[in-house]
PyMOL CGO cylinders between C-alpha atoms (Angstrom):
from pymol import cmd
from pymol.cgo import CYLINDER

trace = [
    CYLINDER, 80.44, 66.40, -4.91, 80.28, 70.16, -4.51, 0.3, 1, 1, 1, 1, 1, 1,
    CYLINDER, 80.28, 70.16, -4.51, 77.23, 71.84, -3.09, 0.3, 1, 1, 1, 1, 1, 1,
    CYLINDER, 77.23, 71.84, -3.09, 76.39, 74.50, -5.67, 0.3, 1, 1, 1, 1, 1, 1,
    CYLINDER, 76.39, 74.50, -5.67, 73.30, 76.61, -5.39, 0.3, 1, 1, 1, 1, 1, 1,
    CYLINDER, 73.30, 76.61, -5.39, 71.58, 77.86, -8.48, 0.3, 1, 1, 1, 1, 1, 1,
    CYLINDER, 71.58, 77.86, -8.48, 71.12, 81.60, -8.75, 0.3, 1, 1, 1, 1, 1, 1,
    CYLINDER, 71.12, 81.60, -8.75, 67.64, 82.85, -7.97, 0.3, 1, 1, 1, 1, 1, 1,
    CYLINDER, 67.64, 82.85, -7.97, 66.06, 84.21, -11.10, 0.3, 1, 1, 1, 1, 1, 1,
    CYLINDER, 66.06, 84.21, -11.10, 65.10, 87.84, -10.58, 0.3, 1, 1, 1, 1, 1, 1,
    CYLINDER, 65.10, 87.84, -10.58, 62.70, 89.73, -12.83, 0.3, 1, 1, 1, 1, 1, 1,
    CYLINDER, 62.70, 89.73, -12.83, 64.29, 92.07, -15.30, 0.3, 1, 1, 1, 1, 1, 1,
    CYLINDER, 64.29, 92.07, -15.30, 62.84, 95.55, -14.92, 0.3, 1, 1, 1, 1, 1, 1,
    CYLINDER, 62.84, 95.55, -14.92, 60.92, 97.27, -16.24, 0.3, 1, 1, 1, 1, 1, 1,
    CYLINDER, 60.92, 97.27, -16.24, 58.02, 94.85, -16.59, 0.3, 1, 1, 1, 1, 1, 1,
    CYLINDER, 58.02, 94.85, -16.59, 55.36, 96.37, -18.86, 0.3, 1, 1, 1, 1, 1, 1,
    CYLINDER, 55.36, 96.37, -18.86, 51.61, 95.93, -18.36, 0.3, 1, 1, 1, 1, 1, 1,
    CYLINDER, 51.61, 95.93, -18.36, 48.65, 96.80, -20.52, 0.3, 1, 1, 1, 1, 1, 1,
    CYLINDER, 48.65, 96.80, -20.52, 45.63, 98.45, -18.90, 0.3, 1, 1, 1, 1, 1, 1,
    CYLINDER, 45.63, 98.45, -18.90, 42.45, 96.98, -20.39, 0.3, 1, 1, 1, 1, 1, 1,
    CYLINDER, 42.45, 96.98, -20.39, 40.17, 99.56, -18.78, 0.3, 1, 1, 1, 1, 1, 1,
    CYLINDER, 40.17, 99.56, -18.78, 41.82, 103.00, -19.08, 0.3, 1, 1, 1, 1, 1, 1,
    CYLINDER, 41.82, 103.00, -19.08, 44.02, 104.93, -21.49, 0.3, 1, 1, 1, 1, 1, 1,
    CYLINDER, 44.02, 104.93, -21.49, 45.47, 106.97, -18.64, 0.3, 1, 1, 1, 1, 1, 1,
    CYLINDER, 45.47, 106.97, -18.64, 45.05, 107.01, -14.87, 0.3, 1, 1, 1, 1, 1, 1,
    CYLINDER, 45.05, 107.01, -14.87, 46.99, 107.09, -11.62, 0.3, 1, 1, 1, 1, 1, 1,
    CYLINDER, 46.99, 107.09, -11.62, 47.21, 103.99, -9.44, 0.3, 1, 1, 1, 1, 1, 1,
    CYLINDER, 47.21, 103.99, -9.44, 48.12, 104.56, -5.80, 0.3, 1, 1, 1, 1, 1, 1,
    CYLINDER, 48.12, 104.56, -5.80, 49.97, 101.85, -3.89, 0.3, 1, 1, 1, 1, 1, 1,
    CYLINDER, 49.97, 101.85, -3.89, 49.36, 101.27, -0.15, 0.3, 1, 1, 1, 1, 1, 1,
    CYLINDER, 49.36, 101.27, -0.15, 52.56, 103.14, 0.70, 0.3, 1, 1, 1, 1, 1, 1,
    CYLINDER, 52.56, 103.14, 0.70, 51.23, 106.18, -1.18, 0.3, 1, 1, 1, 1, 1, 1,
    CYLINDER, 51.23, 106.18, -1.18, 53.45, 105.79, -4.23, 0.3, 1, 1, 1, 1, 1, 1,
    CYLINDER, 53.45, 105.79, -4.23, 51.72, 106.73, -7.48, 0.3, 1, 1, 1, 1, 1, 1,
    CYLINDER, 51.72, 106.73, -7.48, 52.10, 104.76, -10.71, 0.3, 1, 1, 1, 1, 1, 1,
    CYLINDER, 52.10, 104.76, -10.71, 50.98, 106.33, -13.99, 0.3, 1, 1, 1, 1, 1, 1,
    CYLINDER, 50.98, 106.33, -13.99, 49.13, 104.60, -16.82, 0.3, 1, 1, 1, 1, 1, 1,
    CYLINDER, 49.13, 104.60, -16.82, 49.77, 106.33, -20.14, 0.3, 1, 1, 1, 1, 1, 1,
    CYLINDER, 49.77, 106.33, -20.14, 48.53, 105.06, -23.48, 0.3, 1, 1, 1, 1, 1, 1,
    CYLINDER, 48.53, 105.06, -23.48, 47.15, 101.88, -21.86, 0.3, 1, 1, 1, 1, 1, 1,
    CYLINDER, 47.15, 101.88, -21.86, 50.67, 101.05, -20.56, 0.3, 1, 1, 1, 1, 1, 1,
    CYLINDER, 50.67, 101.05, -20.56, 52.32, 101.05, -17.15, 0.3, 1, 1, 1, 1, 1, 1,
    CYLINDER, 52.32, 101.05, -17.15, 55.71, 99.78, -15.96, 0.3, 1, 1, 1, 1, 1, 1,
    CYLINDER, 55.71, 99.78, -15.96, 56.82, 98.03, -12.78, 0.3, 1, 1, 1, 1, 1, 1,
    CYLINDER, 56.82, 98.03, -12.78, 60.30, 99.21, -11.86, 0.3, 1, 1, 1, 1, 1, 1,
    CYLINDER, 60.30, 99.21, -11.86, 60.76, 97.20, -8.64, 0.3, 1, 1, 1, 1, 1, 1,
    CYLINDER, 60.76, 97.20, -8.64, 59.43, 94.17, -6.75, 0.3, 1, 1, 1, 1, 1, 1,
    CYLINDER, 59.43, 94.17, -6.75, 56.77, 96.12, -4.80, 0.3, 1, 1, 1, 1, 1, 1,
    CYLINDER, 56.77, 96.12, -4.80, 55.31, 97.64, -7.96, 0.3, 1, 1, 1, 1, 1, 1,
    CYLINDER, 55.31, 97.64, -7.96, 55.47, 94.25, -9.68, 0.3, 1, 1, 1, 1, 1, 1,
    CYLINDER, 55.47, 94.25, -9.68, 53.41, 92.60, -6.92, 0.3, 1, 1, 1, 1, 1, 1,
    CYLINDER, 53.41, 92.60, -6.92, 50.92, 95.50, -6.90, 0.3, 1, 1, 1, 1, 1, 1,
    CYLINDER, 50.92, 95.50, -6.90, 50.41, 95.46, -10.67, 0.3, 1, 1, 1, 1, 1, 1,
    CYLINDER, 50.41, 95.46, -10.67, 50.26, 91.64, -10.85, 0.3, 1, 1, 1, 1, 1, 1,
    CYLINDER, 50.26, 91.64, -10.85, 47.34, 91.73, -8.39, 0.3, 1, 1, 1, 1, 1, 1,
    CYLINDER, 47.34, 91.73, -8.39, 45.37, 94.39, -10.28, 0.3, 1, 1, 1, 1, 1, 1,
    CYLINDER, 45.37, 94.39, -10.28, 42.40, 92.91, -12.20, 0.3, 1, 1, 1, 1, 1, 1,
    CYLINDER, 42.40, 92.91, -12.20, 42.53, 95.42, -15.10, 0.3, 1, 1, 1, 1, 1, 1,
    CYLINDER, 42.53, 95.42, -15.10, 46.20, 94.85, -15.91, 0.3, 1, 1, 1, 1, 1, 1,
    CYLINDER, 46.20, 94.85, -15.91, 47.99, 92.16, -17.88, 0.3, 1, 1, 1, 1, 1, 1,
    CYLINDER, 47.99, 92.16, -17.88, 51.69, 91.65, -18.43, 0.3, 1, 1, 1, 1, 1, 1,
    CYLINDER, 51.69, 91.65, -18.43, 52.74, 92.37, -21.98, 0.3, 1, 1, 1, 1, 1, 1,
    CYLINDER, 52.74, 92.37, -21.98, 55.25, 90.15, -23.76, 0.3, 1, 1, 1, 1, 1, 1,
    CYLINDER, 55.25, 90.15, -23.76, 58.79, 91.45, -23.77, 0.3, 1, 1, 1, 1, 1, 1,
]
cmd.load_cgo(trace, "trace")
């Protein structure tokens, strides 16, 4: 029996979110990076942005 490990599934970027509260705004992450909402939409382009946007109460992931 071979000991094979399954690949860890990584998110495919960008992950798109809808902003239920604002058409446009700037969200500032703890490290100072700014993420822009435009037309009720914002994208996560990396794992840090993904975690930040997942935790935001006004945002919801949109289906791919």
